SEDOMI-958168 format. One record per residue: residue in three letters; y, x, z of N, C-alpha, C, CB in turn. Coordinates in steps of 0.001 Angstrom, whole numbers, plus 500000, padded with zeros to 6 digits. Glycine has a CB too. Example, Ala and Ser with C-alpha at 12.3 -4.5 7.8 and 13.67 -1.06 7.14 Angstrom:
SEDOMI-958168
ALA494310513190507800495500512300507800496700513200507800495527511308509046
SER497750512850507080498940513670507140500030512900507870499402514084505725
END
This chain:
SEDOMI-958168
MET073056678885128706071982678433127824071787676923127936070670679164128157
LYS071382676336126847071002674929126845069483674877127010071472674196125520
ILE069026674373128164067618674434128510067049673032128690067416675260129780
LEU065957672758127999065203671531128212064096671809129213064622670987126878
ILE063989670972130249062901671080131218062151669764131228063434671434132646
THR060856669803130997060032668591131059059398668478132441058934668605129955
GLY059017667250132795058378667042134089059310667217135268057237667971134234
THR060569666848135094061571667134136123061516666201137332062932667061135517
THR060756665112137256060609664272138450059521664814139361060291662824138057
GLY058821665855138926057735666434139703058176667601140567056644666877138790
PHE057226668139141306057453669216142272057999670484141607056155669539143005
ILE057261671041140659057688672290140030058912672061139152056544672894139200
GLY058868671023138321060004670741137446061286670477138212059696669563136571
GLY061169669789139343062346669505140161062978670760140727061981668578141286
HIS062160671668141218062690672938141745063346673765140639061564673754142412
LEU062707673811139477063280674570138369064596673966137903062299674634137208
LEU064676672647137852065905671984137453067049672354138394065708670467137425
ARG066809672234139687067869672541140661068298674003140572067393672224142087
TYR067332674890140383067639676320140323068495676658139106066348677138140295
PHE068066676247137935068787676634136717070111675891136566067918676379135497
ALA070199674688137126071491674005137136072485674788137993071343672554137663
ALA071996675348139099072859676147139981073327677434139300072117676488141280
GLN072573677883138293072972679071137522073941678711136401071737679766136936
GLU074364677456136391075360676937135449074860676890134005076608677781135516
HIS073561676728133837073025676435132518073201674940132237071526676854132418
GLU073221674575130983073242673166130601071793672677130554073969672952129214
ILE071450671766131446070065671330131570069880669921131004069624671375133037
ILE068842669782130200068396668460129752067074668182130454068244668388128172
ALA067023667103131210065851666788132019065056665658131394066263666418133443
TRP063778665942131121062876664928130585061728664668131542062337665354129221
SER061356663414131677060153663015132399059740661637131921060384663023133937
ARG058529661247132280058017659952131841058631658795132615056514659916131981
SER059040659029133872059596657970134709060807657321134050059981658524136079
LYS060834656012134057061928655295133398063262655511134095061620653814133341
LYS063193655745135398064410655930136176064394657291136854064566654812137218
ALA065518657981136830065611659285137482065578659125138997066894660018137049
PRO064913660029139718064944659981141181066376660130141683064046661086141782
GLU066624659600142863067963659694143437068365661154143596068026658968144793
GLY069507661507143076070012662871143206069801663740141986069377663520144364
LEU068875663373141117068588664244139981069759664345139015067369663746139246
GLU070405663224138745071415663212137688072703663946138052071742661801137331
LYS072808664383139288073968665230139593073726666668139121074268665209141113
TYR072483666964138750072142668300138259072033668360136739070842668756138875
ALA071674667242136109071383667306134680071435665940134036070027667929134446
GLU071509665953132713071380664734131920069895664358131888071960664929130459
TYR069572663143132297068171662721132371067835661730131263067872662097133739
THR066661661958130645066162661026129639064694660744129916066357661588128203
ALA064325659470129927062922659090130087062217659287128742062785657603130588
VAL061252660193128726060532660519127498059036660539127782061000661883126922
ASP058289659733127052056829659754127140056327660659126019056212658297127032
LEU055809661822126382055397662801125386054144662387124620055163664125126048
LEU053527661289125012052401660763124240052874659937123054051497659919125130
GLU054177659629123041054748658854121952055599659761121062055591657679122502
LYS056174659190120041057008659976119130058215660530119874057464659120117928
VAL058451661814119736059536662486120448060688662748119490059045663809121085
SER061890662379119905063068662589119055063364664082118923064301661846119633
PRO063747664526117736064049665943117520065189666424118427064413666185116051
LEU065080667655118876066095668237119759066124669741119532065804667903121263
LYS067322670306119556067472671756119431068064672313120723068370672122118210
VAL067408673312121289067866673916122537067677675430122466067103673322123755
ASP068238676128123441068068677581123511066731677966124134069207678205124309
ALA066232677102125024064955677381125684064344676077126177065142678376126860
CYS063018676046126223062297674887126754061329675366127825061539674120125622
ILE061408674750129002060468675020130088059586673789130215061209675349131450
HIS058333673947129865057409672805129774056558672707131039056497672934128524
CYS056935671767131917056232671552133183055378670293133182057223671481134313
ALA055664669362132291054982668072132315053488668239132053055597667124131279
GLY052685667445132732051244667502132516050499666686133560050761668946132539
TYR049196666655133416048329665915134331047478666915135092047435664886133566
ALA047793667104136382047055668041137234046270667240138258048017669056137937
ASN044963667227138111044130666436139015042703666955138947044186664922138656
ASP041884666573139927040461666913139862039632665673139553039994667551141185
ILE040314664613139108039645663370138728040091662979137327039952662230139745
GLY039146662564136498039493662105135157038529662643134121040910662517134806
ASN038423661934132986037537662389131923038294663309130969036942661189131159
TRP037556663913130035038165664873129121039261664239128278037110665479128219
ALA039068663012127839040075662353127009041414662249127727039598660966126601
THR041374661945129025042607661841129813043335663175129861042299661359131236
PHE042588664251130142043211665567130230043697666047128867042232666573130819
TYR042930665779127826043352666208126487044658665523126088042252665900125448
GLN044723664220126266045912663476125882047144663938126657045689661991126099
ASN046981664118127960048139664384128821048532665856128927047863663866130185
ASN047666666763128509048012668185128586048053668883127229047032668891129469
VAL047180668470126316047164669094124991048034668311124010045723669191124459
GLN047751667019123854048498666234122870049983666162123218047918664824122769
THR050312666067124493051727666047124876052423667354124511051868665784126376
THR051714668458124672052279669755124300052497669836122794051360670897124764
VAL051536669338122027051667669315120567052891668489120160050382668738119911
ASN053019667299120721054145666417120364055484667050120719054010665062121072
LEU055546667690121881056782668344122312057129669510121394056653668832123761
PHE056146670348121122056370671560120337056799671230118914055109672416120314
GLU056261670157118376056613669774117006058003669144116907055580668807116462
ALA058494668587118013059788667899117985060955668791118397059743666697118885
VAL060703669730119266061789670531119846061920671872119134061549670755121347
ASP063107672131118661063427673395117993063995674350119041064446673179116806
SER063210675349119411063654676300120418063062677678120135063262675821121827
PRO063880678722120232063357680078120007062564680604121194064497681030119704
GLN062718679951122348062099680467123564061428679346124346063139681172124439
TRP060173679589124737059391678610125488058776679258126715058297677993124606
ILE058857678535127825058115678906129027057138677763129283059078679161130277
ASN055863678060129205054836677049129387054208677198130766053765677154128285
VAL054263676122131555053646676162132886052168675818132738054357675173133879
SER051349676846132805049907676677132674049277676717134066049295677777131752
SER048085677260134191047386677241135481046286678288135519046797675853135756
SER046033678821136698044900679742136858043572679002136800045013680504138180
SER043617677682136702042388676900136529041740677165135177042683675409136675
VAL042416677882134289041795678243133013040651679230133213042838678837132064
TYR040614679897134364039596680916134608038331680318135214040147681997135526
PRO037183680967134970035977680573135705036115681006137155034699681193135066
LEU035285680460138020035318680843139424034652682209139583034616679774140312
LEU035447683205139932034955684578140064035265685103141462035586685499138985
SER034473686072141912034673686645143244035502687916143191033335686933143901
VAL036017688274142006036857689456141860038273689018141496036281690423140783
ALA039237689920141654040618689610141292040696689357139787041579690765141711
ILE041158688171139428041095687708138045042317688183137251040996686174138002
LYS042049688764136078043113689196135181043277688201134034042821690607134634
GLU044351688359133302044708687389132258043662687269131154046027687768131646
ASP042876688301130944041869688266129881040526687707130339041667689650129331
ASP040445687228131561039158686799132115038790685347131804039173686989133594
VAL039425684762130811039059683405130391037710683441129678040154682793129463
ASP036863682508130017035579682342129331035607680983128630034359682447130341
GLU035765680994127314035926679753126563034680678878126589036289680064125140
HIS033587679406127099032342678627127202032033678244128652031167679426126615
ASN032966678540129550032686678304130967033956677942131724032035679539131597
PHE034482676751131453035635676265132203035142675533133443036526675336131327
SER035825675738134557035399675117135814035837673661135925035944675899136987
SER036717673216135003037215671829135076037803671403133744038275671683136189
HIS037891670095133539038589669563132365040055670002132380038488668015132324
TYR040627670034133565042039670436133687042237671849133149042506670357135163
GLY041402672785133612041530674164133156041352674302131652040528675033133863
ARG040374673610131127040140673660129683041334673106128912038874672878129320
SER041901672006129394043033671395128683044260672295128703043378670039129300
LYS044508672973129814045668673872129888045482675062128940045879674373131344
TYR044249675545128845043978676666127944044120676229126490042568677235128195
GLU043595675061126151043700674589124772045158674352124369042892673303124593
ALA045978673905125324047412673739125035048054675092124737048136673054126225
GLU047706676096125532048203677455125276047830677925123873047647678435126322
GLN046549677753123542046064678270122272046673677538121082044560678172122217
TRP046975676250121243047633675529120157049030676100119920047711674017120475
MET049748676371121001051087676944120858051023678325120210051779677034122227
ARG050063679121120649049909680466120079049671680394118558048736681211120772
LYS048825679456118142048453679340116735049598678838115875047269678419116587
HIS050452677972116429051474677307115619052890677858115801051478675854115937
MET053064678864116617054396679438116817054819680269115613054424680299118086
SER056127680466115470056640681331114410056698682770114917058045680857113935
SER056823683694114002056819685112114373058048685500115185056740685976113128
SER059118684716115088060354685052115802060441684415117192061545684623114980
GLN059552683473117475059618682777118757059073683625119904058852681472118675
SER059558683314121095059043683908122330058395682795123139060182684623123153
ILE057100682930123408056402681961124250055719682715125393055358681134123418
ILE056073682345126611055441682934127791054756681836128570056476683678128681
SER053463681991128761052673681012129492052348681586130869051370680641128713
LEU052768680875131904052589681344133278051440680606133941053881681159134090
ARG050558681357134600049374680793135239049418681010136749048100681414134650
PRO050064680107137483050104680234138944048807679745139566051291679452139523
ARG048636680093140839047482679597141589047989678914142852046487680754141937
GLY047747677605142985048071676883144208049546676926144571047274677433145335
VAL050397676355143736051833676364144027052118675455145227052656675905142781
TYR052874675971146201053145675232147430054607675393147826052223675710148569
GLY055055674535148738056426674611149225056927673222149581057343675262148178
THR058193673118149937058770671805150218058768670966148947060207671940150781
ASN058647669662149111058616668689148017057282668650147271059718668994147043
ASP056295669387147770054958669354147165054291668023147480054083670536147676
ARG053777667360146460053114666077146683051631666102146309053815664997145892
VAL051068667305146182049647667426145858048903668168146961049461668147144517
LEU049173669466147120048432670265148100048775669890149536048708671737147882
LEU050059669802149836050479669544151221049923668236151773051991669521151306
PRO050018667113151062049431665876151589047930665989151854049683664744150624
ARG047219666685150991045766666843151191045473667661152449045120667520149960
ILE046242668699152657046040669537153843046340668752155117046929670795153773
LEU047422667984155103047819667241156295046891666065156589049236666743156139
LYS046363665449155566045413664355155787044160664859156489045039663690154454
GLN043786666097156217042607666673156864042802666850158368042271668011156231
GLY044053667073158782044301667388160191044874666253161013045213668533160278
LYS044871665033160492045505663898161168044987663691162592045285662635160364
LYS043708663983162814043094663724164124043067664965165017041677663204163938
GLY043780665990164614043879667174165467042826668228165208043802666768166879
SER042016668034164175041035669052163794040845668998162288039674668840164536
VAL040316670071161744040091670169160312038646670581160084041076671179159651
GLN037960669863159232036590670203158898036542670787157488035672668964159013
LEU036068672034157393036014672713156104034617673257155843037045673845156049
PRO034103673060154645032803673650154303032836675168154471032408673284152856
GLY031861675692155218031834677131155448032920677620156374031942677845154161
GLY033644676686157006034720677074157915035983677534157227034248678147158806
GLY036023677425155894037223677833155160037478679322155166038405677147155720
LYS036426680118155324036595681569155422036566682250154061035517682156156305
VAL037332681722153131037428682322151803038853682795151563036995681318150706
LYS038990683858150779040305684364150418040738683752149095040298685906150332
LEU042005683400149039042524682839147792044000683155147612042310681331147759
SER044399683214146366045810683402146031046528682068146070045967684057144645
MET047791682111146457048661680953146366050031681430145901048753680201147732
THR050868680481145465052164680841144889053259679985145503052150680677143355
HIS054136680602146282055251679822146810056180679444145663056021680615147907
ILE056744678258145741057549677736144641058719678647144298058062676358144986
SER059329679311145281060456680195144972059992681439144226061187680598146255
ASN058774681906144510058227683018143742057952682591142302056941683545144399
PHE057478681366142135057226680876140778058537680710140013056462679539140820
VAL059556680212140680060873680071140029061378681438139580061903679404140991
GLN061182682453140429061568683816140049060845684249138774061260684804141195
ALA059543683943138690058766684327137509059301683644136260057286683980137702
VAL059670682374136367060228681649135218061557682264134804060413680150135550
ASP062383682597135774063681683200135481063502684537134749064487683403136784
LEU062585685361135231062329686652134589061794686458133171061332687480135422
ALA060945685437133007060399685156131680061506684754130710059337684048131760
LEU062461683949131175063584683551130321064462684747129962064427682475131017
GLN064648685622130918065488686795130673064852687772129692065777687505131977
SER063529687800129644062838688807128827063038688574127329061346688807129149
GLN063014687319126900063212686960125488062343687804124555064684687123125107
ARG061106688063124969060204688897124171059535688077123076059139689550125066
PRO059699688450121804058994687735120735057479687845120928059401688293119348
GLY056777686823120474055329686838120596054843685927121699054843688236120842
PHE053524685870121861052888685023122869052397685903124014051711684203122254
HIS052818685573125235052477686394126394051983685497127531053700687238126852
VAL051007685990128262050425685235129372050496686075130642048953684829129061
TYR050901685432131754050995686144133025050469685295134178052439686556133294
ASN049697685916135047049348685314136328050556685379137249048123686026136969
VAL050682684393138127051773684383139111051203683984140466052921683406138681
ALA051499684784141491051041684469142845051875685238143856049538684803143014
ASP051699684903145118052289685694146192051646687082146193052104684990147576
GLU052248687997146927051780689391146913050344689543147403052691690247147765
GLU050013688866148497048696689001149105047981687652149171048819689605150508
PRO046651687663149110045899686407149262045850685971150719044472686564148715
TYR045382684760150954045312684188152297043889683724152598046303683013152442
ILE043635683494153883042384682871154298042617681365154352041893683428155687
LEU041773680600153685041974679165153570042116678478154928040830678551152807
SER041278678823155880041319678170157194042658678403157887040177678682158081
ASP043254679584157676044562679877158276045634678941157713044956681355158025
ILE045564678690156409046524677785155770046429676401156395046277677704154245
PHE045226675852156456045021674511157008045452674442158470043551674101156877
GLN045100675452159234045407675428160665046906675510160921044699676575161375
ARG047580676451160292049000676657160579049868675512160067049467677963159967
VAL049524674955158914050300673826158397050153672619159309049857673468156968
ASN048935672320159708048716671154160566049283671350161964047237670847160658
GLU049195672552162502049778672803163822051294672684163776049375674192164333
GLY051910673173162705053359673055162577053805671619162429053844673857161403
TYR053011670835161703053371669441161469053136668589162718052570668879160291
LEU051997668784163379051644667961164538052234668494165841050139667871164667
ASP052709669749165809053251670412166998052219670452168134054526669693167468
LYS050991670781167775049945670961168770048820671797168164049411669589169272
GLU047944672286168997046845673113168514045877672292167653046098673747169697
VAL045449672889166572044495672247165660043283673162165511045150671949164259
VAL042109672588165634040871673352165548040271673203164151039862672889166629
VAL039841674318163580039141674294162303037641674350162580039592675479161382
LYS036923673341162096035489673246162353034693673577161088035126671839162863
ASN033590674259161296032712674637160190031735673510159880031947675933160521
VAL031719673087158633030756672091158171029847672776157148031478670825157549
SER028566672488157195027621673110156272028030672856154824026202672584156522
ALA028239673948154080028610673811152670027493673152151871028947675181152069
ASN026263673481152194025125672879151477025061671371151712023802673535151921
LEU025358670965152946025335669543153266026428668801152497025508669331154780
VAL027633669363152480028746668715151781028457668630150287030065669480152026
ARG027929669699149724027592669690148296026592668573147985027014671060147867
THR025592668437148839024576667399148638025186666006148737023447667549149665
LEU026061665797149714026689664489149886027578664131148689027513664467151177
ILE028260665129148141029095664880146961028228664436145788029903666146146583
LYS027108665113145595026214664776144484025621663382144649025093665809144373
ILE025214663057145878024647661733146133025692660643145898024103661647147571
SER026913660878146409027987659896146229028311659698144754029244660334146985
SER028344660804144022028634660734142598027536659963141853028783662149142018
PHE026296660197142218025173659533141560025249658020141723023850660052142119
PHE025646657592142925025713656155143199027098655568142920025330655888144642
GLY028027656399142417029358655920142094030190655565143302029260654747141214
LYS029908656227144413030634655952145656031730657011145880029651655922146864
PRO032865656608146442033932657587146707033551658553147817035227656871147074
PHE034043659781147710033822660809148735035127661583148870032609661771148364
PRO035469662055150073036758662744150252036967663945149347036889663187151660
LEU035871664580148907035979665745148036035268665491146719035401666989148721
THR035871665970145627035151666034144360034427667375144308036121665856143133
MET033486667520143388032793668800143252033762669907142868031677668697142214
GLN034751669572142056035743670568141676036530671042142888036690670001140621
ALA036993670104143716037733670479144917036849671296145857038264669226145635
PHE035582670920145964034630671663146800034525673113146323033232670984146773
ASP034386673295145020034288674658144478035538675467144782034055674618142966
TYR036703674823144692037962675524144924038105676005146367039124674624144569
ILE037546675268147327037728675649148730036534676401149307037990674422149559
THR035534676670148502034381677423148996034144678719148219033140676559148930
THR034910678917147143034755680116146315036035680946146365034411679735144847
PRO035934682245146659037140683090146643037832682996145289036784684565146959
SER039155682941145295039914682833144049041191683657144178040244681343143716
ILE041107684891143755042242685814143842042647686218142433041890687073144702
ILE043916686033142096044377686408140765045218687687140838045191685258140129
ASN045029688519139864045701689806139774047086689617139147044855690813138950
ILE048118690145139799049484689960139290050109691277138825050363689327140369
ASP049287692286138560049813693581138134050587693485136821048679694580137988
LYS050111692654135900050727692598134579052159692076134639049899691723133656
ILE052392690986135358053741690430135426054678691352136221053706689028136064
LYS054140692072137174054953693025137927055376694188137032054179693547139156
LYS054458694652136215054737695793135344055651695422134189053445696366134805
GLU055380694281133526056092693956132294057380693164132501055191693189131398
LEU057441692354133557058643691549133783059416691941135045058264690096133868
GLY058848692839135845059536693252137066059433692251138197060967693500136773
TYR058400691419138151058191690391139184057883691034140529057047689438138781
ARG058590690591141566058347691048142934058426689830143855059383692160143365
PRO057294689307144314057320688115145170058230688317146370055908687763145643
ALA059191687434146540060203687615147579059799687012148921061504687007147129
THR058792686142148912058423685487150161056922685245150193059190684160150332
ASN056453684646151296055026684364151429054827683182152376054259685615151942
PHE053593682773152532053264681609153356053730681774154795051768681357153331
HIS053539682959155360053872683185156767055367683008157031053434684583157194
LYS056197683367156061057638683192156198058068681747155970058362684098155229
GLU057318681029155164057755679708154706057128678532155434057469679575153270
VAL056051678762156202055313677632156766056176676761157674054117678135157538
LYS057064677366158464057899676552159357058836675650158553058717677456160305
GLY059450676181157514060337675360156694059598674222156017061021676213155653
ILE058364674485155599057562673453154944057218672334155927056274674063154358
THR056771672707157121056378671677158088057595670958158669055553672299159218
ASP058723671652158799059955670970159236060350669912158215061116671987159434
TRP060231670251156925060533669280155871059557668103155949060465669951154471
ALA058281668396156112057258667342156143057489666363157286055867667958156268
ARG057998666857158403058210665987159570059378665035159361058452666827160819
ARG060216665305158381061330664409158068060908663285157123062478665198157451
VAL059747663445156499059280662494155490058506661359156159058394663204154434
PRO058724660110155757057906659005156283056425659303156088058275657670155593
ALA055646659128157164054239659526157142053449658835156038053602659229158477
ASP053745657558155771052977656855154748053185657476153371053364655380154718
LYS054421657881153076054697658532151793054081659924151736056205658618151553
LEU054131660624152861053623661992152899052125662030152644053941662639154242
TYR051380661244153395049924661257153265049469660729151906049293660431154377
ALA050247659850151318049881659274150023050281660166148846050525657913149868
GLY051041661236149125051536662073148035052445661302147099050379662658147257
HIS053316660483147675054184659595146899055061660388145936055059658753147835
LYS055324659804144773056129660479143754057524660830144236056230659618142529
ASP058049660110145208059388660394145713059489661741146420059814659306146651
LEU058351662270146870058371663520147651059036664663146897056955663923148032
ALA058897664666145583059452665767144791060963665869144875059051665613143359
TRP061632664763145270063079664774145325063635664335146678063622663896144251
LEU062789664267147713063273663922149048063852665151149737062140663319149897
PHE065061665058150186065747666101150945065837667391150135065025666360152275
END
């Protein structure tokens, strides 16, 4: 197959590029970066494409759309331009019968029950990011042809080697040998190892089902947040790390005060909500309809992740440098 993958200089796009190139597909790699990271071009033809600008027409067998702006900082205009308008520009330029859209479980409100695909509340988005990912989905649904296959995947907390978002944040918390978490981090949440997500994308491509379909993607079982922070930091530092309980009410108040005065604070309110509210997504639908079976989990992968992190220069690691997606 001739497959276009967007966002290939990033964590998820980079893993997908390497995987599908190894399956001997013809890969076209697009990203905004003017220069391809070292090593990328041995896997695919790379083109620097800014999806906010006019996109040259292209015909492919499938498009995997990973490019986007994932952050807990920014106004609505930023998220709309980088997640909705970019999707519109891409979809209008690329002729493809099959699309895999990398969405997010952030489209859901914060609920204490296992979240299913229909649990979106269009009047209650927990973040600009979640709203923008949902609006991008809905635009594709509205403008697709009857013969096209579009599958939108909603992972929760994708992690693994080459991660430059979650892993740096977790490690920065434990630099001094302890981790402070509101409520002690005693919440359950779903996460998605990158290899499990790659499996979901592969199954979605194989299905070739006409119509618009949405699936949650996660590891088989949820985790306790404090366990994640403790084990990652202990593996990286090679010493015992203590998780300390900080009053959630106190942290919430400090965030509000800092925001009111325009002062920086280590946590945004969105990040605070994510680490203090249980967030478990139900994966029954993708298991039933696509045959998804998560092959690994955090407990199996944590050593490989921390071994990789220890090879990375500390300044790049803690900063979440863009190079992390293609290092080693």
